[in-house]
SEMAR-563848 format. One record per residue: residue number from 0; residue in one letter; x, y, z of N, C-alpha, C in turn. Coordinates in Angstrom, 3 decimals. Example, Ala and Ser with C-alpha at 12.3 -4.5 7.8 and 13.67 -1.06 7.14 Angstrom:
<sites>
0, A, 13.190, -5.690, 7.800, 12.300, -4.500, 7.800, 13.200, -3.300, 7.800
1, S, 12.850, -2.250, 7.080, 13.670, -1.060, 7.140, 12.900, 0.030, 7.870
</sites>
This chain:
<sites>
0, M, -12.333, 29.694, -13.915, -12.614, 28.436, -13.211, -11.311, 27.703, -12.928
1, R, -11.216, 27.156, -11.718, -10.015, 26.413, -11.381, -9.944, 25.131, -12.179
2, Q, -8.727, 24.689, -12.442, -8.529, 23.500, -13.268, -8.091, 22.340, -12.383
3, F, -8.734, 21.195, -12.543, -8.435, 20.018, -11.751, -7.848, 18.929, -12.634
4, Y, -6.917, 18.184, -12.070, -6.358, 17.047, -12.774, -6.556, 15.800, -11.926
5, V, -6.208, 14.647, -12.500, -6.447, 13.385, -11.823, -5.235, 12.481, -11.898
6, I, -5.175, 11.515, -10.974, -4.086, 10.540, -10.962, -4.627, 9.173, -10.569
7, I, -4.088, 8.124, -11.141, -4.385, 6.769, -10.710, -3.126, 6.244, -10.044
8, A, -3.208, 5.882, -8.772, -2.011, 5.478, -8.043, -2.415, 4.685, -6.824
9, I, -1.424, 4.233, -6.076, -1.675, 3.513, -4.832, -2.159, 4.503, -3.793
10, M, -3.313, 4.222, -3.205, -3.855, 5.083, -2.172, -4.160, 4.220, -0.951
11, E, -3.728, 4.638, 0.212, -3.986, 3.861, 1.406, -5.444, 3.972, 1.836
12, R, -6.029, 5.164, 1.662, -7.425, 5.355, 2.061, -8.055, 6.392, 1.145
13, L, -9.179, 6.028, 0.536, -9.898, 6.910, -0.364, -11.276, 7.200, 0.216
14, I, -11.718, 8.432, 0.092, -13.066, 8.808, 0.497, -13.785, 9.377, -0.715
15, V, -14.885, 8.730, -1.086, -15.712, 9.197, -2.191, -16.801, 10.095, -1.607
16, M, -16.914, 11.322, -2.123, -17.789, 12.314, -1.495, -18.716, 12.971, -2.507
17, D, -19.908, 13.323, -2.019, -20.853, 14.068, -2.835, -21.661, 14.986, -1.919
18, T, -22.213, 16.046, -2.501, -23.059, 16.965, -1.751, -24.330, 17.246, -2.534
19, E, -25.376, 17.655, -1.812, -26.566, 18.242, -2.422, -26.691, 19.661, -1.890
20, T, -27.195, 20.550, -2.719, -27.207, 21.975, -2.387, -28.539, 22.611, -2.773
21, T, -28.716, 23.869, -2.342, -29.946, 24.603, -2.675, -29.872, 25.238, -4.054
22, G, -28.712, 25.208, -4.688, -28.543, 25.822, -6.003, -27.172, 25.512, -6.556
23, I, -26.754, 26.250, -7.575, -25.512, 25.900, -8.251, -24.340, 26.825, -7.929
24, D, -24.578, 27.907, -7.197, -23.486, 28.856, -6.977, -23.504, 29.381, -5.543
25, P, -22.490, 29.052, -4.741, -22.443, 29.566, -3.363, -22.309, 31.082, -3.305
26, K, -21.814, 31.698, -4.372, -21.689, 33.161, -4.394, -23.059, 33.834, -4.417
27, E, -24.082, 33.079, -4.793, -25.446, 33.598, -4.782, -26.177, 33.248, -3.493
28, G, -25.416, 32.774, -2.504, -25.993, 32.464, -1.203, -26.496, 31.047, -1.052
29, H, -26.272, 30.208, -2.045, -26.734, 28.826, -1.943, -25.850, 28.042, -0.976
30, R, -26.455, 27.044, -0.357, -25.793, 26.328, 0.735, -25.912, 24.813, 0.546
31, I, -25.098, 24.097, 1.294, -25.150, 22.636, 1.322, -26.320, 22.175, 2.180
32, I, -27.031, 21.140, 1.705, -28.102, 20.555, 2.510, -27.884, 19.068, 2.803
33, E, -26.894, 18.462, 2.146, -26.597, 17.055, 2.412, -25.150, 16.764, 2.037
34, V, -24.489, 15.984, 2.875, -23.130, 15.517, 2.596, -23.116, 14.006, 2.760
35, G, -22.592, 13.311, 1.761, -22.461, 11.864, 1.846, -21.067, 11.439, 1.435
36, A, -20.506, 10.472, 2.133, -19.160, 10.010, 1.815, -19.018, 8.543, 2.193
37, V, -18.279, 7.801, 1.371, -18.004, 6.393, 1.657, -16.509, 6.148, 1.509
38, E, -16.034, 5.128, 2.177, -14.604, 4.821, 2.193, -14.283, 3.656, 1.262
39, I, -13.178, 3.799, 0.538, -12.586, 2.692, -0.214, -11.239, 2.382, 0.408
40, S, -11.022, 1.144, 0.747, -9.744, 0.712, 1.293, -9.308, -0.556, 0.572
41, K, -8.105, -0.537, 0.014, -7.572, -1.679, -0.726, -8.550, -2.132, -1.821
42, R, -9.110, -1.142, -2.514, -10.034, -1.356, -3.624, -11.334, -2.034, -3.224
43, E, -11.682, -1.957, -1.956, -12.958, -2.478, -1.487, -13.745, -1.335, -0.852
44, I, -15.047, -1.253, -1.190, -15.907, -0.275, -0.547, -16.246, -0.794, 0.845
45, T, -15.882, -0.046, 1.863, -16.081, -0.506, 3.235, -17.447, -0.055, 3.753
46, T, -17.749, -0.440, 4.976, -19.005, -0.024, 5.608, -18.859, 1.322, 6.304
47, S, -17.687, 1.899, 6.254, -17.456, 3.194, 6.895, -18.033, 4.312, 6.023
48, E, -19.013, 5.023, 6.556, -19.700, 6.067, 5.796, -19.896, 7.314, 6.652
49, F, -20.059, 8.431, 5.969, -20.449, 9.685, 6.620, -21.667, 10.207, 5.880
50, H, -22.725, 10.526, 6.646, -23.942, 11.024, 5.991, -24.675, 11.973, 6.929
51, K, -24.860, 13.207, 6.470, -25.570, 14.198, 7.266, -26.424, 15.078, 6.356
52, Y, -27.637, 15.356, 6.825, -28.435, 16.423, 6.233, -28.135, 17.701, 6.995
53, V, -28.232, 18.831, 6.311, -27.798, 20.098, 6.891, -28.882, 21.157, 6.710
54, Q, -29.169, 21.893, 7.781, -30.098, 23.026, 7.711, -29.367, 24.212, 7.080
55, P, -29.816, 24.687, 5.911, -29.063, 25.702, 5.177, -29.396, 27.151, 5.539
56, N, -30.386, 27.342, 6.415, -30.817, 28.701, 6.773, -31.328, 29.481, 5.561
57, R, -31.922, 28.770, 4.624, -32.595, 29.367, 3.477, -33.471, 28.292, 2.851
58, N, -34.389, 28.700, 2.011, -35.262, 27.741, 1.346, -34.508, 26.973, 0.274
59, V, -34.925, 25.738, 0.066, -34.278, 24.930, -0.965, -34.714, 25.354, -2.363
60, G, -35.884, 25.981, -2.470, -36.333, 26.491, -3.764, -36.536, 25.385, -4.792
61, D, -36.229, 25.714, -6.039, -36.458, 24.770, -7.144, -35.536, 23.554, -7.085
62, S, -34.497, 23.614, -6.254, -33.575, 22.471, -6.180, -34.262, 21.220, -5.653
63, V, -35.426, 21.389, -5.001, -36.160, 20.234, -4.499, -36.514, 19.280, -5.637
64, N, -36.644, 19.804, -6.856, -36.971, 18.966, -8.004, -35.824, 18.044, -8.390
65, I, -34.616, 18.376, -7.938, -33.439, 17.560, -8.239, -33.237, 16.475, -7.191
66, H, -33.279, 16.871, -5.920, -32.938, 15.928, -4.846, -34.119, 15.491, -3.992
67, G, -35.246, 16.202, -4.060, -36.420, 15.812, -3.291, -36.361, 16.158, -1.827
68, I, -35.347, 16.899, -1.404, -35.195, 17.282, 0.002, -35.969, 18.579, 0.234
69, T, -36.958, 18.535, 1.124, -37.849, 19.670, 1.318, -37.404, 20.538, 2.497
70, D, -37.948, 21.770, 2.507, -37.684, 22.676, 3.636, -38.195, 22.066, 4.939
71, K, -39.360, 21.430, 4.893, -39.941, 20.818, 6.085, -39.037, 19.730, 6.637
72, F, -38.466, 18.921, 5.748, -37.575, 17.840, 6.174, -36.333, 18.383, 6.881
73, L, -35.863, 19.548, 6.472, -34.605, 20.095, 6.989, -34.763, 20.944, 8.250
74, I, -35.995, 21.149, 8.706, -36.247, 22.092, 9.814, -35.370, 21.813, 11.033
75, N, -35.299, 20.577, 11.476, -34.563, 20.261, 12.708, -33.192, 19.641, 12.469
76, K, -32.693, 19.752, 11.259, -31.384, 19.187, 10.950, -30.271, 20.120, 11.437
77, P, -29.101, 19.578, 11.739, -27.995, 20.409, 12.241, -27.485, 21.369, 11.179
78, Q, -26.908, 22.474, 11.618, -26.243, 23.379, 10.698, -24.846, 22.846, 10.403
79, F, -24.235, 23.372, 9.349, -22.948, 22.843, 8.908, -21.903, 22.913, 10.020
80, E, -21.928, 23.966, 10.789, -20.946, 24.100, 11.872, -21.028, 22.943, 12.858
81, Q, -22.218, 22.388, 13.028, -22.416, 21.299, 13.978, -21.923, 19.956, 13.448
82, I, -21.728, 19.849, 12.135, -21.241, 18.586, 11.578, -19.802, 18.695, 11.075
83, S, -19.257, 19.904, 11.058, -17.961, 20.139, 10.410, -16.829, 19.348, 11.050
84, D, -16.797, 19.277, 12.376, -15.713, 18.543, 13.049, -15.749, 17.065, 12.675
85, D, -16.933, 16.485, 12.679, -17.062, 15.061, 12.331, -16.668, 14.822, 10.873
86, L, -17.065, 15.732, 9.999, -16.719, 15.590, 8.588, -15.218, 15.674, 8.373
87, L, -14.582, 16.669, 8.961, -13.137, 16.843, 8.780, -12.367, 15.680, 9.399
88, T, -12.869, 15.142, 10.490, -12.237, 13.962, 11.099, -12.358, 12.759, 10.176
89, F, -13.516, 12.604, 9.540, -13.750, 11.455, 8.664, -12.824, 11.471, 7.455
90, I, -12.575, 12.648, 6.894, -11.745, 12.719, 5.678, -10.269, 12.898, 5.991
91, D, -9.924, 13.070, 7.246, -8.532, 13.334, 7.613, -7.608, 12.201, 7.153
92, G, -6.538, 12.560, 6.445, -5.558, 11.588, 5.998, -5.950, 10.822, 4.759
93, A, -7.085, 11.148, 4.162, -7.568, 10.418, 2.991, -7.373, 11.241, 1.720
94, T, -7.493, 10.557, 0.587, -7.598, 11.216, -0.706, -9.072, 11.217, -1.096
95, L, -9.571, 12.372, -1.514, -10.976, 12.493, -1.857, -11.209, 12.192, -3.328
96, I, -12.304, 11.503, -3.610, -12.748, 11.244, -4.972, -14.090, 11.954, -5.135
97, I, -14.151, 12.897, -6.067, -15.358, 13.696, -6.274, -15.594, 13.823, -7.777
98, H, -16.854, 13.732, -8.184, -17.177, 13.931, -9.597, -17.524, 15.397, -9.808
99, N, -16.800, 16.047, -10.715, -16.898, 17.496, -10.904, -16.506, 18.200, -9.611
100, A, -15.281, 17.970, -9.203, -14.773, 18.440, -7.909, -14.931, 19.936, -7.667
101, P, -14.731, 20.815, -8.653, -14.860, 22.252, -8.359, -16.217, 22.628, -7.777
102, F, -17.274, 21.943, -8.200, -18.609, 22.253, -7.687, -18.698, 21.954, -6.198
103, D, -18.415, 20.721, -5.808, -18.556, 20.324, -4.402, -17.556, 21.055, -3.512
104, L, -16.320, 21.196, -3.984, -15.321, 21.885, -3.180, -15.675, 23.359, -3.005
105, G, -16.262, 23.961, -4.033, -16.682, 25.347, -3.912, -17.683, 25.525, -2.779
106, F, -18.637, 24.611, -2.684, -19.633, 24.682, -1.614, -19.028, 24.335, -0.257
107, L, -18.226, 23.284, -0.202, -17.617, 22.894, 1.071, -16.714, 24.005, 1.604
108, N, -15.919, 24.590, 0.734, -15.024, 25.663, 1.164, -15.801, 26.900, 1.601
109, N, -16.925, 27.157, 0.946, -17.775, 28.276, 1.358, -18.329, 28.053, 2.760
110, E, -18.752, 26.816, 3.025, -19.268, 26.503, 4.361, -18.173, 26.657, 5.422
111, L, -16.968, 26.213, 5.099, -15.859, 26.373, 6.042, -15.578, 27.850, 6.294
112, K, -15.632, 28.625, 5.241, -15.373, 30.061, 5.364, -16.420, 30.720, 6.252
113, I, -17.672, 30.338, 6.101, -18.758, 30.923, 6.887, -18.543, 30.692, 8.376
114, I, -18.016, 29.541, 8.738, -17.824, 29.244, 10.162, -16.425, 29.624, 10.650
115, G, -15.676, 30.331, 9.810, -14.406, 30.896, 10.252, -13.189, 30.022, 10.055
116, I, -13.297, 28.959, 9.257, -12.148, 28.108, 8.970, -11.505, 28.580, 7.672
117, K, -10.264, 29.001, 7.743, -9.601, 29.586, 6.584, -9.075, 28.541, 5.601
118, K, -8.731, 27.357, 6.087, -8.216, 26.326, 5.201, -9.313, 25.805, 4.292
119, K, -8.910, 25.388, 3.093, -9.830, 24.787, 2.152, -9.670, 23.269, 2.184
120, I, -10.680, 22.572, 1.694, -10.633, 21.109, 1.669, -9.397, 20.619, 0.936
121, E, -9.067, 21.257, -0.198, -7.922, 20.811, -0.981, -6.590, 21.144, -0.314
122, D, -6.600, 21.974, 0.727, -5.406, 22.183, 1.541, -5.179, 21.001, 2.478
123, L, -6.263, 20.284, 2.767, -6.218, 19.194, 3.739, -6.086, 17.825, 3.093
124, C, -6.624, 17.680, 1.877, -6.667, 16.368, 1.229, -6.351, 16.493, -0.260
125, P, -5.599, 15.536, -0.814, -5.517, 15.442, -2.280, -6.895, 15.134, -2.839
126, V, -7.141, 15.538, -4.078, -8.461, 15.358, -4.682, -8.328, 14.713, -6.055
127, I, -9.106, 13.668, -6.285, -9.221, 13.047, -7.602, -10.572, 13.435, -8.172
128, D, -10.590, 14.083, -9.336, -11.829, 14.466, -9.997, -12.149, 13.417, -11.060
129, T, -13.176, 12.614, -10.816, -13.508, 11.544, -11.761, -14.061, 12.082, -13.074
130, L, -14.561, 13.312, -13.078, -14.987, 13.925, -14.338, -13.788, 14.116, -15.257
131, E, -12.701, 14.637, -14.716, -11.490, 14.833, -15.508, -10.846, 13.502, -15.870
132, L, -10.927, 12.535, -14.960, -10.399, 11.202, -15.250, -11.139, 10.578, -16.422
133, S, -12.462, 10.730, -16.441, -13.266, 10.186, -17.538, -12.922, 10.873, -18.852
134, K, -12.754, 12.182, -18.824, -12.391, 12.915, -20.042, -11.048, 12.454, -20.587
135, E, -10.121, 12.132, -19.684, -8.804, 11.662, -20.094, -8.898, 10.276, -20.702
136, Q, -9.725, 9.423, -20.122, -9.832, 8.047, -20.598, -10.623, 7.931, -21.894
137, R, -11.730, 8.656, -21.995, -12.626, 8.527, -23.143, -13.018, 9.905, -23.660
138, P, -12.092, 10.622, -24.300, -12.456, 11.927, -24.835, -13.565, 11.827, -25.868
139, G, -14.440, 12.831, -25.862, -15.502, 12.872, -26.861, -16.751, 12.101, -26.496
140, T, -16.773, 11.489, -25.300, -17.971, 10.775, -24.864, -18.630, 11.551, -23.727
141, M, -19.765, 11.050, -23.252, -20.444, 11.693, -22.130, -19.769, 11.288, -20.827
142, H, -19.762, 12.215, -19.865, -18.991, 11.976, -18.648, -19.789, 12.184, -17.370
143, N, -21.108, 12.341, -17.466, -21.875, 12.471, -16.231, -21.974, 11.107, -15.544
144, L, -22.465, 11.101, -14.312, -22.464, 9.870, -13.526, -23.341, 8.795, -14.146
145, D, -24.477, 9.186, -14.687, -25.348, 8.197, -15.331, -24.649, 7.542, -16.519
146, A, -23.942, 8.358, -17.313, -23.242, 7.825, -18.480, -22.137, 6.866, -18.062
147, L, -21.429, 7.202, -16.987, -20.361, 6.327, -16.508, -20.929, 5.016, -15.980
148, C, -22.079, 5.083, -15.331, -22.704, 3.853, -14.839, -23.101, 2.954, -16.004
149, R, -23.619, 3.542, -17.070, -23.960, 2.734, -18.255, -22.704, 2.136, -18.869
150, R, -21.636, 2.925, -18.909, -20.397, 2.455, -19.514, -19.837, 1.247, -18.776
151, F, -19.919, 1.278, -17.445, -19.309, 0.210, -16.653, -20.319, -0.794, -16.116
152, G, -21.583, -0.702, -16.557, -22.585, -1.688, -16.172, -22.943, -1.665, -14.706
153, I, -23.006, -0.481, -14.111, -23.313, -0.344, -12.683, -24.794, -0.056, -12.503
154, D, -25.430, -0.804, -11.623, -26.871, -0.703, -11.396, -27.219, 0.624, -10.711
155, T, -28.116, 1.396, -11.333, -28.562, 2.660, -10.748, -30.068, 2.662, -10.519
156, S, -30.673, 1.488, -10.411, -32.130, 1.404, -10.277, -32.632, 2.091, -9.011
157, A, -31.801, 2.182, -7.984, -32.213, 2.838, -6.742, -32.088, 4.358, -6.820
158, R, -31.513, 4.857, -7.908, -31.245, 6.297, -8.027, -32.384, 6.991, -8.779
159, T, -33.524, 7.184, -8.104, -34.646, 7.883, -8.714, -34.472, 9.393, -8.617
160, R, -33.692, 9.867, -7.654, -33.340, 11.271, -7.493, -31.882, 11.363, -7.091
161, H, -31.339, 12.567, -7.158, -29.987, 12.784, -6.658, -30.007, 12.665, -5.135
162, G, -28.979, 12.053, -4.593, -28.813, 11.965, -3.141, -27.336, 11.831, -2.848
163, A, -26.823, 12.577, -1.870, -25.382, 12.635, -1.657, -24.788, 11.276, -1.303
164, L, -25.406, 10.556, -0.381, -24.836, 9.273, 0.029, -24.969, 8.237, -1.082
165, L, -26.137, 8.148, -1.691, -26.330, 7.169, -2.763, -25.398, 7.461, -3.928
166, D, -25.263, 8.735, -4.291, -24.374, 9.079, -5.403, -22.920, 8.781, -5.060
167, A, -22.542, 8.969, -3.798, -21.180, 8.627, -3.377, -20.954, 7.123, -3.460
168, Q, -21.950, 6.346, -3.062, -21.847, 4.885, -3.146, -21.701, 4.437, -4.598
169, I, -22.486, 5.039, -5.478, -22.414, 4.686, -6.898, -21.083, 5.127, -7.492
170, L, -20.640, 6.333, -7.152, -19.367, 6.830, -7.672, -18.206, 5.963, -7.204
171, A, -18.293, 5.422, -6.004, -17.237, 4.521, -5.521, -17.126, 3.303, -6.441
172, Q, -18.264, 2.750, -6.855, -18.245, 1.621, -7.786, -17.673, 2.034, -9.139
173, V, -18.070, 3.230, -9.583, -17.567, 3.742, -10.856, -16.057, 3.903, -10.809
174, Y, -15.552, 4.486, -9.727, -14.111, 4.727, -9.634, -13.323, 3.415, -9.673
175, I, -13.794, 2.422, -8.950, -13.115, 1.126, -8.960, -13.121, 0.542, -10.372
176, A, -14.234, 0.693, -11.077, -14.306, 0.198, -12.462, -13.398, 1.003, -13.380
177, M, -13.353, 2.306, -13.188, -12.521, 3.167, -14.033, -11.041, 2.849, -13.885
178, T, -10.657, 2.433, -12.717, -9.248, 2.167, -12.431, -8.975, 0.677, -12.337
179, G, -9.821, -0.134, -12.992, -9.689, -1.586, -12.914, -8.341, -2.090, -13.363
180, G, -7.708, -1.404, -14.308, -6.401, -1.820, -14.787, -5.307, -1.631, -13.781
181, Q, -5.634, -0.961, -12.688, -4.642, -0.720, -11.644, -4.762, -1.731, -10.501
182, S, -5.644, -2.736, -10.640, -5.932, -3.609, -9.507, -4.705, -4.332, -8.983
183, I, -3.729, -4.617, -9.838, -2.550, -5.338, -9.377, -1.743, -4.505, -8.393
184, L, -1.913, -3.205, -8.456, -1.117, -2.352, -7.579, -1.477, -2.554, -6.119
185, F, -2.735, -2.898, -5.866, -3.201, -2.944, -4.494, -2.876, -4.271, -3.808
186, N, -2.218, -5.171, -4.509, -1.752, -6.396, -3.885, -0.388, -6.212, -3.234
187, E, 0.218, -5.075, -3.479, 1.519, -4.795, -2.888, 1.339, -4.397, -1.435
188, D, 2.399, -4.534, -0.676, 2.377, -4.088, 0.709, 2.017, -2.617, 0.756
189, E, 1.069, -2.243, 1.627, 0.581, -0.873, 1.629, 1.637, 0.125, 2.065
190, N, 2.722, -0.347, 2.616, 3.766, 0.565, 3.047, 4.814, 0.836, 1.977
191, I, 4.717, 0.109, 0.844, 5.685, 0.335, -0.232, 5.365, 1.646, -0.917
192, K, 6.342, 2.479, -1.091, 6.127, 3.772, -1.734, 6.135, 3.603, -3.243
193, A, 5.291, 4.420, -3.909, 5.252, 4.384, -5.374, 6.565, 4.902, -5.936
194, Q, 7.013, 4.250, -7.000, 8.228, 4.700, -7.655, 7.909, 5.878, -8.557
195, T, 8.847, 6.793, -8.683, 8.629, 7.977, -9.494, 9.023, 7.717, -10.937
196, S, 8.112, 8.080, -11.855, 8.356, 7.930, -13.283, 7.625, 9.054, -13.988
197, D, 7.335, 8.879, -15.290, 6.547, 9.887, -15.968, 5.195, 9.988, -15.286
198, P, 4.751, 11.195, -14.927, 3.507, 11.315, -14.157, 2.286, 11.112, -15.009
199, L, 1.266, 10.466, -14.414, -0.076, 10.579, -14.960, -0.588, 11.951, -14.535
200, I, -1.806, 12.264, -14.924, -2.295, 13.595, -14.597, -2.579, 13.688, -13.110
201, V, -2.099, 14.714, -12.480, -2.091, 14.800, -11.024, -3.314, 15.534, -10.499
202, S, -3.904, 14.935, -9.434, -5.092, 15.521, -8.848, -4.715, 16.658, -7.931
203, K, -4.912, 17.889, -8.411, -4.594, 19.034, -7.573, -5.088, 20.312, -8.209
204, I, -5.249, 21.294, -7.428, -5.521, 22.626, -7.921, -4.180, 23.307, -8.101
205, L, -3.968, 23.917, -9.261, -2.643, 24.406, -9.617, -2.076, 25.339, -8.563
206, E, -2.886, 26.231, -8.045, -2.346, 27.213, -7.120, -2.026, 26.623, -5.754
207, N, -2.510, 25.406, -5.477, -2.240, 24.761, -4.193, -1.327, 23.555, -4.346
208, K, -0.560, 23.522, -5.426, 0.207, 22.316, -5.733, 1.215, 21.967, -4.656
209, D, 1.707, 22.950, -3.916, 2.704, 22.665, -2.886, 2.078, 22.000, -1.666
210, N, 0.749, 22.039, -1.555, 0.078, 21.497, -0.385, -0.457, 20.089, -0.606
211, I, -0.322, 19.584, -1.827, -0.955, 18.317, -2.163, 0.091, 17.254, -2.460
212, K, -0.082, 16.096, -1.846, 0.810, 14.967, -2.058, 0.595, 14.383, -3.449
213, V, 1.642, 14.251, -4.198, 1.568, 13.717, -5.555, 2.215, 12.335, -5.586
214, I, 1.490, 11.354, -6.110, 1.996, 9.991, -6.207, 2.089, 9.634, -7.681
215, Y, 3.241, 9.158, -8.115, 3.460, 8.850, -9.520, 3.436, 7.345, -9.756
216, A, 3.002, 6.969, -10.944, 3.018, 5.568, -11.351, 4.353, 5.252, -12.021
217, N, 4.801, 3.996, -11.839, 6.022, 3.612, -12.534, 5.681, 3.140, -13.949
218, E, 6.696, 2.801, -14.740, 6.478, 2.476, -16.151, 5.572, 1.261, -16.325
219, E, 5.762, 0.246, -15.498, 4.944, -0.966, -15.617, 3.474, -0.667, -15.326
220, E, 3.223, 0.184, -14.324, 1.863, 0.539, -13.962, 1.194, 1.334, -15.079
221, V, 1.920, 2.261, -15.663, 1.378, 3.053, -16.762, 1.024, 2.161, -17.944
222, E, 1.918, 1.206, -18.273, 1.668, 0.293, -19.390, 0.438, -0.562, -19.127
223, T, 0.293, -1.052, -17.884, -0.869, -1.858, -17.530, -2.151, -1.050, -17.699
224, H, -2.103, 0.176, -17.238, -3.265, 1.063, -17.359, -3.631, 1.294, -18.825
225, N, -2.666, 1.617, -19.644, -2.921, 1.909, -21.051, -3.455, 0.695, -21.795
226, N, -2.892, -0.487, -21.507, -3.352, -1.704, -22.154, -4.803, -2.020, -21.780
227, Y, -5.150, -1.744, -20.506, -6.502, -2.025, -20.053, -7.532, -1.219, -20.837
228, F, -7.239, 0.046, -21.063, -8.234, 0.922, -21.689, -8.202, 0.843, -23.214
229, K, -7.307, 0.007, -23.781, -7.369, -0.276, -25.203, -8.434, -1.316, -25.521
230, N, -8.800, -2.082, -24.497, -9.766, -3.172, -24.693, -11.188, -2.637, -24.746
</sites>
């Protein structure tokens, strides 16, 4: 399994993304049936969103019990190839925030491969895995999305089932709460470059490290972060 790391740093544009699928492994022929993404800019969740249901060319099977998306509902939905250009345009130039990134990226990259696109999502965008970020912040605790919402007091009453857009919206709130100690960073001019110091854990896949932009926190930022999570 590929190993993902995370970083807390100044980001000009963040896209929080989630997917729903017909199963857990694209190698077994499972496909994406929903993609949801929301934008964070200057630590504010904006109204800019991407949301598409996708016809997977196979039955959803038992996964319907997780997300509630039926075969009948998906009959006239576009195939991934029909939404791929819009999706890639939406995430272009952004850093992606995904919970358990290897899962979603595995499916997204499989879909790109099926339609003949050789590049992977992580070749195009840096990736922050909030699952790994949570493990770094609070080792030994639970790290699923529900647990993080309880930890940070985020309302999940609308989340009766998994849904890509709703989960992305909730994860955006979680990420802002997780990185609350970094809020002072976003008051700086967005054109100021981060100073290089001892790195926090970097969001990247090891084998693609040369393709991913790495932003380091300076000593003051690291101290602020550490002090925040002592409370």
